[in-house]
C-alpha positions as CSV (number, residue, x, y, z in Angstrom):
1,M,90.4,-106.5,-103.7
2,N,91.8,-107.1,-107.1
3,F,94.7,-104.8,-108.2
4,P,95.4,-104.3,-111.9
5,R,98.7,-105.6,-113.1
6,T,100.6,-106.6,-116.2
7,T,103.0,-109.5,-115.8
8,L,105.6,-110.9,-118.0
9,A,104.0,-114.4,-117.7
10,A,100.9,-113.1,-119.4
11,L,102.9,-112.2,-122.5
12,M,104.8,-115.4,-122.8
13,C,102.7,-117.0,-125.5
14,F,105.5,-116.1,-127.9
15,A,109.0,-114.6,-127.7
16,L,108.9,-110.9,-127.4
17,V,111.9,-108.5,-128.1
18,L,112.8,-105.2,-126.6
19,P,115.0,-102.8,-128.5
20,A,118.5,-101.7,-127.3
21,R,121.7,-100.4,-128.8
22,A,124.0,-102.3,-131.2
23,A,127.4,-101.5,-132.7
24,D,125.4,-100.0,-135.6
25,P,123.5,-97.1,-133.9
26,T,120.7,-97.5,-136.4
27,V,120.0,-101.1,-135.4
28,C,118.7,-102.1,-132.0
29,R,120.3,-104.9,-130.0
30,L,117.7,-107.5,-129.2
31,I,116.9,-108.1,-125.5
32,H,114.6,-111.1,-125.5
33,K,111.6,-111.1,-123.2
34,I,111.7,-114.6,-121.7
35,A,110.4,-115.3,-118.2
36,D,112.5,-117.1,-115.6
37,P,110.2,-119.4,-113.7
38,A,112.6,-119.5,-110.8
39,L,112.1,-115.7,-110.4
40,A,108.6,-115.1,-111.5
41,A,106.6,-116.7,-108.7
42,P,108.7,-115.4,-105.7
43,V,109.1,-111.8,-107.2
44,D,105.4,-111.7,-108.0
45,A,104.8,-112.5,-104.3
46,V,107.0,-109.6,-103.3
47,V,105.1,-107.2,-105.7
48,D,101.7,-108.5,-104.5
49,K,102.6,-107.8,-100.9
50,A,103.9,-104.3,-101.9
51,V,100.7,-103.6,-103.8
52,G,98.7,-104.5,-100.7
53,E,100.7,-101.8,-98.9
54,G,100.1,-99.1,-101.5
55,F,102.7,-99.8,-104.2
56,A,102.1,-98.5,-107.6
57,G,104.9,-98.8,-110.1
58,G,107.1,-101.2,-112.0
59,V,109.8,-103.9,-111.5
60,A,112.1,-105.2,-114.2
61,I,115.0,-107.7,-114.1
62,I,117.5,-108.2,-116.9
63,R,119.9,-111.1,-116.9
64,G,122.4,-111.0,-119.7
65,D,120.5,-110.3,-122.9
66,R,117.1,-111.4,-121.5
67,L,114.4,-109.4,-119.8
68,V,113.5,-112.2,-117.4
69,Y,110.9,-110.3,-115.3
70,A,108.8,-107.2,-116.1
71,R,105.7,-106.2,-114.3
72,V,103.7,-103.0,-113.6
73,A,101.1,-103.0,-110.8
74,G,98.8,-100.8,-108.7
75,F,97.0,-97.6,-109.5
76,S,98.8,-94.6,-111.0
77,D,95.9,-92.6,-109.5
78,R,94.3,-94.5,-106.7
79,R,91.3,-92.2,-106.2
80,A,90.4,-92.3,-109.9
81,K,91.3,-96.0,-110.2
82,V,93.7,-95.4,-113.1
83,P,95.9,-98.5,-113.4
84,V,99.6,-98.3,-114.0
85,G,100.3,-99.2,-117.6
86,E,103.3,-100.6,-119.5
87,H,104.2,-97.1,-120.7
88,T,103.4,-95.2,-117.5
89,L,106.5,-93.1,-116.5
90,F,107.8,-92.7,-113.0
91,H,109.9,-89.9,-111.6
92,V,113.2,-91.4,-110.6
93,A,114.6,-88.3,-108.8
94,S,118.3,-88.5,-108.1
95,I,118.9,-91.3,-110.6
96,T,118.8,-88.3,-112.9
97,K,122.4,-87.7,-111.7
98,Y,123.4,-91.0,-113.1
99,L,121.9,-90.0,-116.5
100,T,123.7,-86.7,-116.3
101,A,127.0,-88.4,-115.5
102,I,126.5,-90.6,-118.6
103,M,125.7,-87.5,-120.7
104,V,128.9,-85.7,-119.4
105,L,131.0,-88.7,-120.4
106,K,129.4,-88.8,-123.8
107,G,130.2,-85.1,-124.1
108,V,133.9,-86.0,-123.4
109,E,133.8,-88.7,-126.1
110,D,132.2,-86.2,-128.5
111,G,135.0,-83.6,-127.7
112,K,132.4,-81.1,-126.3
113,I,133.9,-81.0,-122.8
114,R,136.7,-82.3,-120.6
115,L,136.5,-83.5,-117.0
116,D,139.3,-81.1,-116.1
117,D,137.5,-78.1,-117.7
118,P,137.2,-75.4,-115.2
119,L,133.7,-74.2,-114.4
120,S,134.9,-70.7,-115.4
121,K,134.7,-71.9,-119.1
122,Y,130.9,-72.0,-118.7
123,A,130.2,-69.5,-115.9
124,L,132.7,-66.8,-116.4
125,G,132.7,-64.0,-113.8
126,T,131.0,-66.0,-111.0
127,K,132.3,-66.6,-107.5
128,L,132.1,-70.3,-108.2
129,A,134.3,-70.0,-111.3
130,A,136.9,-68.1,-109.3
131,R,137.2,-71.1,-107.0
132,G,138.7,-73.2,-109.8
133,I,136.0,-75.9,-109.6
134,T,136.2,-78.4,-112.4
135,L,133.5,-80.5,-114.1
136,G,135.1,-83.6,-112.5
137,D,134.7,-82.0,-109.1
138,L,131.0,-81.5,-109.7
139,L,130.6,-85.0,-110.9
140,A,132.3,-86.5,-107.9
141,H,130.4,-84.2,-105.4
142,R,133.7,-82.5,-104.4
143,S,133.0,-78.9,-105.0
144,G,131.8,-78.0,-101.5
145,L,128.3,-77.2,-102.8
146,G,125.4,-79.0,-101.2
147,S,121.7,-79.2,-102.0
148,S,120.2,-75.8,-101.4
149,Y,117.5,-76.2,-104.1
150,V,118.0,-72.5,-105.0
151,A,117.8,-73.2,-108.7
152,E,114.2,-74.6,-108.4
153,R,111.7,-72.2,-110.1
154,K,114.6,-70.6,-112.0
155,R,113.7,-70.9,-115.7
156,T,116.6,-69.2,-117.3
157,V,120.3,-70.1,-117.3
158,A,121.2,-66.7,-116.1
159,D,118.9,-66.7,-113.1
160,A,119.9,-70.3,-112.2
161,I,123.6,-69.4,-112.3
162,E,123.1,-66.3,-110.2
163,A,121.2,-68.3,-107.6
164,L,123.7,-71.1,-107.5
165,D,126.6,-68.6,-107.3
166,D,125.1,-67.4,-104.0
167,A,124.5,-71.0,-102.7
168,P,126.4,-71.8,-99.5
169,I,129.6,-73.8,-99.8
170,D,131.0,-75.9,-97.0
171,E,134.7,-75.0,-97.0
172,A,135.6,-78.1,-95.1
173,K,134.2,-80.2,-97.8
174,V,136.0,-78.6,-100.8
175,G,137.8,-81.5,-102.4
176,K,135.9,-84.0,-100.3
177,F,132.6,-85.7,-100.8
178,R,129.5,-83.6,-100.1
179,Y,126.3,-84.8,-101.8
180,S,125.2,-82.1,-104.1
181,N,122.1,-81.4,-106.1
182,D,123.5,-77.9,-106.8
183,G,126.6,-79.4,-108.5
184,Y,124.5,-81.5,-110.9
185,D,122.2,-78.5,-111.6
186,L,125.4,-76.8,-112.8
187,L,126.4,-79.8,-114.9
188,G,123.0,-79.6,-116.7
189,I,123.7,-76.0,-117.5
190,V,127.3,-76.9,-118.7
191,L,125.9,-79.6,-121.1
192,E,123.4,-77.1,-122.5
193,R,126.2,-74.6,-123.1
194,A,128.6,-77.1,-124.5
195,Y,126.1,-78.6,-127.0
196,G,124.1,-75.5,-127.7
197,R,120.9,-77.5,-127.1
198,P,118.4,-78.1,-124.2
199,Y,119.4,-80.8,-121.7
200,E,116.4,-82.9,-122.7
201,E,117.3,-82.9,-126.4
202,I,120.9,-83.9,-125.6
203,A,119.7,-86.7,-123.4
204,R,117.3,-88.0,-126.1
205,E,119.8,-87.7,-129.0
206,E,123.0,-88.8,-127.3
207,V,121.7,-91.4,-124.8
208,L,118.1,-92.5,-125.0
209,K,117.7,-92.7,-128.8
210,P,120.9,-94.7,-129.3
211,A,119.8,-97.1,-126.6
212,C,116.3,-97.3,-128.3
213,I,114.5,-96.2,-125.1
214,A,111.2,-94.5,-126.1
215,D,109.4,-94.6,-122.7
216,A,111.1,-91.7,-121.0
217,G,110.4,-88.0,-120.2
218,F,111.6,-85.0,-118.4
219,W,110.3,-82.6,-115.7
220,G,108.5,-79.6,-117.1
221,E,107.9,-81.1,-120.6
222,T,105.8,-84.1,-119.5
223,D,102.3,-83.7,-118.2
224,L,103.1,-84.6,-114.6
225,V,99.5,-84.6,-113.4
226,D,98.1,-86.9,-116.1
227,P,97.9,-90.4,-114.4
228,Q,97.7,-92.0,-117.8
229,K,101.2,-90.8,-118.5
230,V,102.9,-90.4,-115.1
231,G,102.5,-92.2,-111.7
232,Q,101.0,-89.8,-109.3
233,P,102.9,-89.3,-106.0
234,L,101.6,-89.2,-102.5
235,E,101.6,-85.4,-102.5
236,R,101.6,-83.3,-105.7
237,P,104.4,-80.7,-106.0
238,S,103.3,-77.1,-106.4
239,S,102.3,-75.9,-109.9
240,S,105.3,-73.5,-110.0
241,L,107.7,-76.3,-109.2
242,R,106.2,-78.6,-111.9
243,K,107.3,-76.1,-114.6
244,R,110.7,-76.6,-116.3
245,N,113.4,-75.3,-114.0
246,Y,117.1,-75.6,-113.5
247,G,116.7,-77.1,-110.0
248,M,115.3,-80.3,-111.6
249,I,116.9,-80.6,-115.0
250,G,120.4,-82.0,-114.3
251,S,119.9,-83.4,-110.8
252,S,116.4,-84.9,-110.4
253,G,114.0,-84.4,-113.3
254,F,114.1,-87.7,-115.2
255,L,111.1,-89.9,-115.8
256,I,111.2,-93.5,-117.1
257,T,109.8,-97.0,-116.7
258,A,111.5,-99.8,-114.8
259,A,112.1,-101.7,-118.0
260,G,113.6,-98.6,-119.6
261,L,115.9,-98.0,-116.6
262,A,117.2,-101.5,-116.6
263,R,117.7,-101.4,-120.3
264,L,119.7,-98.1,-120.0
265,E,122.1,-99.8,-117.6
266,S,122.3,-102.9,-119.9
267,E,123.3,-100.7,-122.9
268,L,126.2,-98.9,-121.2
269,G,128.4,-101.9,-121.8
270,N,127.1,-102.5,-125.3
271,G,128.4,-99.5,-127.2
272,L,126.5,-96.7,-125.5
273,L,129.7,-95.7,-123.7
274,S,133.3,-96.5,-124.6
275,A,135.4,-98.7,-122.3
276,G,137.3,-95.7,-121.1
277,S,134.1,-93.8,-120.2
278,L,132.7,-96.8,-118.4
279,D,135.9,-97.0,-116.3
280,A,135.5,-93.3,-115.5
281,L,131.8,-93.8,-114.6
282,R,132.5,-96.7,-112.3
283,T,135.8,-95.6,-110.7
284,P,135.6,-95.4,-106.8
285,R,136.1,-91.8,-105.7
286,G,135.8,-92.1,-101.9
287,K,134.0,-94.2,-99.3
288,R,130.7,-93.6,-97.5
289,S,128.6,-95.8,-95.3
290,V,126.5,-96.9,-98.2
291,G,129.6,-97.9,-100.3
292,E,132.2,-96.4,-102.6
293,I,131.2,-93.2,-104.4
294,A,131.1,-93.1,-108.2
295,F,129.7,-90.6,-110.8
296,G,126.0,-90.5,-110.1
297,S,125.9,-93.8,-108.3
298,F,127.4,-95.9,-105.5
299,L,129.6,-99.1,-105.7
300,V,128.5,-101.6,-103.1
301,V,129.6,-105.1,-102.3
302,H,126.8,-107.5,-101.3
303,D,127.8,-110.3,-99.0
304,K,126.2,-112.9,-101.3
305,L,125.8,-111.3,-104.7
306,G,129.2,-109.5,-105.0
307,R,129.7,-106.2,-106.7
308,V,126.8,-103.9,-107.2
309,I,126.4,-100.6,-109.1
310,S,123.6,-98.8,-107.4
311,A,121.8,-95.6,-108.5
312,R,119.0,-94.4,-106.2
313,G,116.4,-91.6,-106.1
314,Y,113.9,-90.4,-103.5
315,E,111.6,-87.3,-103.2
316,D,109.8,-86.1,-100.1
317,W,106.5,-86.2,-102.0
318,G,106.7,-90.0,-102.5
319,D,108.6,-90.8,-105.7
320,N,111.4,-93.3,-105.2
321,A,113.4,-95.6,-107.4
322,I,116.5,-97.8,-107.5
323,M,118.7,-99.5,-110.2
324,N,121.0,-102.2,-109.0
325,D,123.5,-103.8,-111.4
326,Y,124.8,-107.0,-109.9
327,R,128.1,-107.2,-111.8
328,D,129.1,-110.7,-110.6
329,R,125.7,-112.2,-111.5
330,D,125.1,-110.3,-114.8
331,V,121.7,-109.2,-113.4
332,I,120.1,-105.7,-113.4
333,V,117.1,-104.9,-111.1
334,A,115.1,-101.7,-111.5
335,V,112.2,-100.6,-109.3
336,V,110.2,-97.4,-109.9
337,T,107.2,-96.1,-107.9
338,S,105.4,-92.9,-106.9
339,K,104.3,-94.2,-103.4
340,D,105.7,-95.3,-100.0
341,P,104.3,-98.1,-97.9
342,K,101.1,-97.3,-96.1
343,E,100.8,-94.0,-97.9
344,G,104.0,-92.5,-96.7
345,A,105.0,-94.4,-93.6
346,G,107.8,-96.9,-93.5
347,E,110.8,-97.7,-95.6
348,P,110.6,-96.7,-99.3
349,F,109.3,-99.3,-101.7
350,R,112.6,-99.1,-103.7
351,N,114.3,-100.6,-100.6
352,V,111.5,-103.0,-99.5
353,I,111.3,-104.6,-103.0
354,S,114.9,-104.5,-104.1
355,K,116.2,-106.0,-100.8
356,T,113.7,-108.9,-101.0
357,I,114.7,-109.5,-104.6
358,E,118.3,-109.7,-103.5
359,D,117.3,-112.5,-101.1
360,I,115.7,-114.3,-104.0
361,L,118.6,-113.8,-106.3
362,A,121.0,-115.2,-103.7
363,D,119.1,-118.5,-103.9
364,V,118.8,-118.6,-107.7
365,R,121.6,-119.5,-110.1
């Protein structure tokens, strides 16, 4: 069976350029789209195998200032045989937290917020505010809050704060790491109150537009059931959940392409964030089995590739994604998909593909 795909090699008749941020925010830094023959064939083989197991999504690799691999493959909607296109968006789930962390640090640069601001500044009169929780605590998953999902289907800030205020807190984890969707839901609300604008508008104006990323969207404002626009997951979330809600905005509602996700990471060190903000974003804040904890990501050491910044997302309904920035190799790998192997069984495609690419990178200089 032939599976539709778009490969970088097919576009190599002439040099292509992808936009990204420059020192002048009105000018896009050029990321040249130039294939790396040492990567193209082996990574194509990885993607081909994944497509045979049900993969539908995108893979992108940036090395330095070059997009050396970019491919979309499979069917966005398998039943209707709608192929994944270059601009098809994929829900990246908890990688949204990485975007939120970037937005918070931009807010610090803009003088809108401070990491030591108490939550009481934005949620006065709540039980959470009385605990003395700071924005830094929320970013570092140290508030004691977990992932109750109580803000899902809450469409007003007031209703969301009321629900989150009643969410359970693990007292033993206050000041220690406890992975928390609830905390990042609150950060989305804080950003809206600090800027006086919707989260999505802040993200576009402060992050995506300066990085010249056009192929991106957000939960509740993107038509999630249109396979021409969004990769369709194994199971479709309920219609009520698909509406804009504060359980998705700050913690898990971002949609983007693999090339866009890789470009976002590439632009962080090219003027999108200051050196001080980058240091804050990538400072270790505790250790877990997966690696050191950072704002919205993990810091991992690969035995052959060295230091890695890793942002990951996964949803029960199938969406999963990963962005790995191999700092010692100057290589960024992004994988986005709306499927799992064999329609839901086995390890997520983000792991299957990215781990095999790591083996390839270990042999390529």
